[in-house]
Structure formats: structure tokens, C-alpha cells
C-alpha positions in Angstrom: 0.7 -13.9 26.4 -1.0 -12.5 23.4 -0.8 -8.9 22.4 -3.6 -7.2 20.5 -3.0 -4.3 18.2 -5.2 -1.5 16.7 -5.1 -1.6 12.9 -5.4 2.2 12.6 -2.7 3.3 15.1 -0.8 0.3 16.4 -1.8 0.7 20.0 -1.3 -2.5 22.1 -3.4 -4.2 24.7 -3.3 -7.5 26.6 -7.0 -8.1 25.7 -9.4 -7.3 22.9 -11.8 -5.7 25.4 -9.0 -3.4 26.7 -8.0 -2.4 23.2 -11.5 -1.7 21.8 -12.5 0.3 24.9 -10.2 3.2 24.0 -10.6 6.0 21.4 -8.2 6.0 18.5 -6.2 9.0 17.4 -5.8 7.8 13.9 -9.4 6.5 13.3 -10.6 7.1 9.7 -13.6 9.1 11.1 -11.2 11.5 12.8 -9.1 11.7 16.0 -11.0 10.3 18.9 -14.2 9.9 16.8 -14.0 6.1 16.8 -12.6 3.3 18.9 -9.5 1.2 18.3 -10.2 -1.6 15.8 -8.6 -5.0 16.2 -5.8 -5.9 13.7 -6.6 -9.5 12.8 -3.3 -10.4 11.2 -0.4 -12.1 13.0 2.7 -10.3 14.4 5.3 -9.9 11.7 8.9 -8.7 11.3 7.6 -6.2 8.7 4.1 -4.8 8.0 3.0 -4.0 4.4 0.3 -1.5 3.4 -2.5 -3.4 1.6 -3.1 -0.5 -0.8 0.3 0.6 -1.9 2.9 -1.8 -0.6 4.7 0.6 1.7 6.6 -1.3 4.5 7.5 -0.7 8.1 8.8 -2.7 11.1 5.7 -1.8 13.2 2.0 -1.0 12.7 2.7 2.3 14.5 5.3 3.2 11.9 3.2 2.1 8.9 0.1 3.9 9.9 2.0 7.1 10.7 2.3 7.9 7.0 -0.3 8.9 4.4 -1.0 6.5 1.5 -0.6 7.6 -2.1 -3.1 5.0 -3.3 -5.9 5.3 -0.7 -9.4 5.2 -2.1 -10.3 8.5 -0.5 -7.5 10.2 -2.5 -3.7 10.5 -2.5 -2.5 11.5 1.0 -6.0 11.9 2.3 -5.8 8.9 4.6 -3.2 6.6 6.2 -1.6 3.3 5.2 -3.6 0.2 6.1 -1.8 -3.0 7.2 -2.5 -6.1 5.3 -3.6 -9.1 7.4 
């Protein structure tokens, strides 16, 4: 059975429809100002930020931290998992 993850917060769902129906607390537009967005990469043992190379064992852990190299400015937005 496939599991689908949100690329902004790591929330899980058994279906894409179920995932994208909910509001995301870590959405770039602000908490609950956007829906969960599908992470299109595969499940991995370790996730890497596409902007700075930070690593974490889960998307939840990776997106919890602010990114030093984010285009909006240092520490102004969260890490983004590479696909």
C-alpha cells in the first residue's frame, strides 16, 4: 500500500485526494493558508534539502528546520526536500 507525503510538512495519507484535502501548517503562504502538496520523490532512508543539503531521516524532521540558503532569505522559510 502506497503512502503519500506532503512536501511542506511530511503529513501522510493513503491517497493523494486525502492528502491534498487538508490544510498544511507549514505551507509557504502561512499556516493553514494552503493545502498539503504532494511530495513526488520516493521514500528514502534519508531526506536532503534541495537548497542547502541539510539531512534528516524523515520529511517531518527536515521541514521542521529553517533553511540558511532559502531564496526568501536566511531562516525565513523551511527546508525543501529534494525529489
